[in-house]
N, C-alpha and C positions, 0 to 999 in steps of 0.2 A: 737760391739766385731769382731774383725778380724777373718776371717776363715781360719781354718789351710788346708792349699794345701793338699789333700790326695796324698797317695803314688802310683807310678804308680804300674802297675798291675805286677803281678810277671812274670819273664822271663822262670821259671824253671814250668815245668810240675807236678802235684802231683805224689808222688809216693806209692804205694799202700794204694790210699787214702786217705795221708799225706800231707798237704800243705808244699812247704818249709820253711824253716826258713827266715822272712827277719829283719834286722838290720839295723838303720838308725843310722848313725855316728852326735852325739849330738855336740850341739855349745858349744865352751868355752874349748873343751880339745887341748892341744899344743900336739899331737901325730903327729911324721912326717910321717909316713906311717899308709895306713889301715891295713895293717899286726900287727904291733905293739900295736895296738889301742886293734882289736881282739883278740890278745894271751892274752893281760891285762883284757879283759872285760868276755872271754867267757874261765874262768880257769877250769869250770866243763869238759870241754870237753878232758883235761889228755893233760901229757907234751908230745909236739911235735904236736899234732892233726891238730891245725890248722895252721902250718905250712905247714905239707904234704897235707893237704887240696890246699892250696895256689900253691903247687907245681903241685900239680895234676889237677889243672884247675877246682876245683869244687865250687869255690866262684865268683859269677859272679856279674856285675852290670846291670842297669836298660836295659842295651844293648841285656843283654845274652850272654855277652863275659865275660872270663876271666879276674878277676881283676888280674891283674899283682903285685908279691909281694912287690915291691918297688912303687907301686901306692901312691903318697902322699895325706893324709889326708883332707878330705875335708867335713867340717861340713853340715849336710843335705843330704848327699851324703846314698843312699841306697846299701846295699848287699844282695845277697838270697843266701841260699847253703841247702843241704838237712842234717840235723844232721842223725848220725849213729842211727839207731832205737835200743831200747832197746831189750833184748831176752826176750820174752813174748811166754807163755804157751798159745796154742789155745784154746779159749773158744768153745768146741764143739756143741753148739747151734745154730741153723738157726735164721735169723734175719726176720720173716714173715713181708711183706709191707700188711697191712689191706686197705690201700686207698692210690692213688697217682692220680693227676692231674699236670697240668702244674706249678702250683703253689705250693703245698705242699706233703710231703709223710708223711702217721703216720705208723710208726713201732709198733710191738709188741716186745719189747727188751725182751731176756731173760736173767733169773739171772746171776750173774756173770760177766755181759758183761757191761763196762763203757760207759754212753753215747758219751761223747768226748774224744779227747786225752787230757790225763793229767797225769803226773807224769810216772810211770813206763808203764801205761797201753797206747796205740799210738795207733800201728794198728789194736788192739784186741780191738778196739771200734767200738759202733754201725755206727756213724758217718761214722769212716773209710771203714767200710767194705759197706756201703751201697751206700757211693760213689763210692767204687770198681764195686758192684756187679751192681749197676744200670747204670752205666756210666753217674755219676751227679755229676762231680766234683766242682760246686756250691753249694752243699747242703749244709747245714748248721741246727743247732738245734735251736729250737726256744725257749727250755729250755731244762731241764737235769731232771734225774732220778739216786738215788743213784744206784753205781754200782751193789750191792745186790739185789736192787729191779725190779720187774718185771713189765712189762706192757707197755702200751701206750705212744709214745714218737712223739710230731709233729717236723717234719723238713720243712724247707723251699728251696724252688728249685732258686728261683731269688732273689739276692744279695738286689737287691734296694726294695724288699719287706720284706726283712727280719723284717724291724724296725715295721713294723704294727704288724706282728703279735707276738712279743716279746711284744708289748705296750698291748696287749691282755691280757698275762699274769701279766705283771706289774700294771694293771688296776684291775686286779682280776674279768677279764670278761669272764674265763675260768671254766666251772663247772668241777672239777675233783671228782672222786670216788673212793676209795681204798678198797679193799679186804684184811682181814687180817686173820691169825689162832694165837690163845693165848689161855692159859689155861681158864676155865671158873671159874667164882666165883660169887656163887650164892647172895652173899651179896652186890653185884656190883649193884647199881639201872643205869637202861639204860632205855631209849637212856637219856645222857646227852653231854650238850657241854662245852667241857674242854678249859679253859682259861688260860693263864700263861704267861710269859716272859721267854722266852730262849736265852740262849747266846751260841756262839759254838765261842772258842778261838782258834785262828791260831795255830796248831801246837799241839792242843789237839784234840784227836779222837774223844770223845763224848761229845756232847751238855749238857747243864747244864740248869736246873729252877732257878732263883734267883727272890727275890723281885722288885718288879716296875711294872710300867704302862704294862698290857698283850702288846705281840706283837704275840701271836699266838692262835689260834682258831681253834679246832676240835670238829665236831659232830662225835659220838659215838654211835653205836647203834647195838644190839645184832643181828644178821641174823639168828643163828642156832645153836644148841649146842648138843653136842654128846659123850659120854665116857669121860667126863671132860675137853672137848674142845669148843674154843667158835670160832663161825666165824662173823667176826665184820664188819662191814659195816663204813667205815671212808669219812667223808666229810672235808677235810681241807678248811677252810676260809680265811688262811692266808698260807705262802710258807717258815716259817724257816727250816733251815737245822735239818734232824732228826726228825722234829714234830712229825711226826705219832709214831715214835720209842720212843721219849720222854714222850708222854702224853699216850699211853699204859703202859710203863711203870710205869709212876705217879698212873695210875689206880689201879697198882698191879698185871697186866695181862701183863707181856711185851712178844714180840711176840718170836715165836717160831725161834729158829736157827739165835736171833742175837748175834753177837759178842761184840756187845757193853755195851747192857742195859739187866739186871741191872750191869753186871760187862763186862770189859774189858778183853777179854779172849785173850789167845797167839794167834798170826796169822796161820790161816792153809796153808800146804806148796801147793807151787804154783801147779795147778792141781788137788786141792782136790774139786771137784764140789757136795761134798755130803752135805745133808741138808741145802737146800737153805733157805735163811730168808722168813719168810712167809708173804710176803707182796706183793701187786700186784697191780697196774694203773688199775682198771679194765673200766674205762670209762671217756672219753674225749668229752662234748660238749661246742661248741664256734659258736658264727656267726662268717664266713669268711670275715676279712677285706676287701678282696681285690673284692671278686664275690658277698660277702651278701648271699649266702648259709648258711642255718643252718645245722651244721653239729653233726653228734651223734654217736659216735664209740665206739666200745666194744671189750675189748681183749678176745682172744678166749683160753688164758691160764686158766687152774685150780691149786691150788695149793696143793703139794702133801700130804701135813699132815693131809688135810681135805680128799679128796679122798681116802688117804692110809696112814694111820699113818704109821704102821709099816712099810712101803718101805720106808718112810721119815727118820722115826729114825733108820733104818737099813744103811740107805747111798747107 
């Protein structure tokens, strides 16, 4: 099999921890110029935006020089530019680093902060903020946590080592333990292992359970209970989207603060950081594939609904 030639390095620096956009001109297209192709391809940028970027010299080639508006179209050519970042309400919580060496960074992500740039969350993400704060432009995420979930996230420092750490998660060689706060149900027999088939359809906010071969497995234990609430210990053995939220909901004890389960609720206004989802990635354990070190990391966060339900409920 013929190996695909890797793209050249980006000629533009990151901006606020965000990489420039890279576009490869595809073969088979019959455009006269690079500008014509990008105008047709990047319609989401808005009328006149791409033309203005060419005029300002903001679209560059591999040599870092501005691409002229009349540059002929060449299949396989790469161009780079910085997109206009969406207006984002700052997430007013720090991203503490619990461990750092020359290979990895482990951060304790707060609620409401996305792990990596996606959609309307770009600069206000754990990755972008850590790149900027730590001065590590090569930092990448080895896995992700939902924006509404808090807790431990593993980042890699060296691009050539990223695959080794991602493989840990793909091969389920990382032991993850979560903590959750949800209603207490005296009739619910715990501990138990929940197995089901979960599907998440593109464009649909909530995942759902369907008939078929199970693809999701979670050990659920009750760690403590008081005042009608339970503090649950969750150990996922698979990594389906929203798996823990779906499984607790299926048991009849949906997570406190969950806007999707059991019912999808109206989106909260930007900047509303009240009543965070009561789900925390508490521990992360693995054997470092590069150094061989046995790592055990623990989040320093607490779930507010357990420590002070009145404060959590009042927002």
